[in-house]
C-alpha positions in Angstrom: 0.0 0.0 0.0 3.0 2.4 0.4 3.5 2.5 -3.3 0.1 3.9 -3.8 1.0 7.0 -1.7 4.2 7.8 -3.5 4.2 9.9 -6.6 7.5 9.4 -8.4 8.3 11.3 -11.6 9.6 8.8 -14.1 10.2 11.1 -17.0 13.8 11.6 -18.0 15.3 15.0 -17.1 15.4 17.3 -20.1 18.8 18.0 -21.5 18.4 21.7 -21.2 18.1 21.3 -17.4 21.5 19.7 -17.1 24.2 21.7 -15.3 26.7 23.4 -17.6 29.6 25.7 -16.6 28.9 29.4 -16.5 30.4 32.6 -15.0 29.2 31.7 -11.5 30.2 28.0 -11.6 33.1 27.7 -14.0 34.5 24.5 -15.4 36.9 22.5 -13.2 39.8 23.2 -15.6 39.7 26.9 -14.8 40.1 26.3 -11.0 43.4 25.9 -9.1 44.2 22.3 -8.2 45.7 21.3 -4.9 46.6 17.8 -3.8 46.0 16.9 -0.1 47.8 13.7 1.2 45.9 11.2 3.2 45.4 12.3 6.9 46.4 15.9 6.2 45.1 19.4 6.0 46.0 22.3 3.6 45.7 25.9 4.7 45.4 28.7 2.1 45.4 32.3 3.3 44.0 35.5 1.7 44.2 39.1 2.9 41.3 41.5 2.3 42.4 45.1 2.7 40.0 47.8 4.1 37.4 48.5 1.5 33.7 48.6 1.0 31.6 45.7 2.3 32.6 42.6 0.5 31.6 39.1 -0.1 33.9 36.1 0.2 33.2 33.8 -2.8 34.6 30.3 -3.3 34.1 27.9 -6.1 35.1 24.3 -5.2 35.2 20.8 -6.5 36.6 17.6 -5.0 37.3 14.4 -6.8 36.1 12.6 -3.6 34.6 13.6 -0.2 36.6 16.4 1.4 36.3 18.6 4.4 36.5 22.4 4.4 36.3 25.2 6.9 36.9 29.0 6.8 38.7 31.0 9.4 38.9 34.7 9.9 41.1 37.1 11.9 41.1 40.9 12.0 44.8 41.0 11.1 46.9 41.6 8.0 49.5 38.9 8.7 48.8 35.9 6.4 51.1 33.8 8.5 48.9 34.3 11.7 48.6 31.1 13.7 45.3 29.2 13.2 44.7 29.1 16.9 44.4 32.9 16.9 41.7 32.9 14.2 38.0 32.5 14.6 36.2 29.6 12.9 34.1 31.6 10.6 32.4 28.7 8.9 32.9 25.4 10.8 34.5 22.2 9.4 32.0 20.4 7.2 32.3 17.3 5.0 31.4 17.9 1.3 30.6 14.9 -0.9 32.1 14.8 -4.4 29.6 16.2 -6.8 29.3 16.3 -10.6 29.4 20.1 -10.6 31.4 23.0 -9.3 30.0 24.3 -6.1 29.7 28.0 -5.3 29.6 29.6 -1.8 29.0 33.3 -1.3 29.1 34.8 2.2 29.3 38.4 3.5 32.8 39.0 4.7 33.1 40.1 8.4 35.6 42.8 7.3 39.2 43.4 6.4 41.7 40.9 7.6 43.0 37.4 6.9 40.7 34.7 5.5 42.0 31.1 5.6 40.5 28.2 3.7 41.3 24.9 5.3 40.7 21.8 3.1 41.1 18.5 4.8 41.6 14.8 3.9 42.0 13.6 7.5 39.5 10.7 7.1 41.6 9.0 4.4 44.2 6.4 5.4 45.9 5.9 2.0 44.6 8.0 -0.8 45.4 11.6 -1.5 42.7 14.0 -2.7 42.5 16.6 -5.4 40.5 19.7 -4.6 39.9 22.5 -7.2 39.1 26.0 -6.0 38.9 29.7 -6.9 38.5 32.4 -4.2 37.4 35.9 -5.0 36.0 38.9 -3.1 33.2 40.9 -4.6 31.0 43.8 -3.7 27.2 43.9 -3.3 26.7 43.9 -7.1 29.0 40.9 -7.7 
C-alpha cells in the first residue's frame, strides 16, 4: 500500500536542465588544483584590505569527499597562527559532486581569511581539490 501513496516522476530529465559551466560556476579546468595527502590538511590564506563591504566567494570541487572550513582574523599577517583565528564557517564534510559548487558569504571585514581543506579521514589516498577564491562587492 505504500507505493500507492508515492508519486515518483519517471520522465527523464530534459537535457536543457543539465548543469553546464557558467560565469558563477566555471569548469573545473579553470580552477586551481591542490593535492592533499591522506590524513592531512591544507591551509590557504588571503588578505582582504580595508574597502567597501565585500563578499567572500569560493568555487570548489573535490574528486572525492573532502572537508572544508573557513577561518577569519582581523589581522593583515597571512602567517597568523590558526589558533588565533575565529572559525568563521565550521568544518564540514562535502561529498564529491558532478558540478562545481559556489559559496558566497558576507565577509566580516578586512583581515586574513583562511580556507582549510582536509583529507583527514583518508588512510591511504590523496585527494585533489579544485578551488577559486574571489572577493566581490554587493553587485558581484
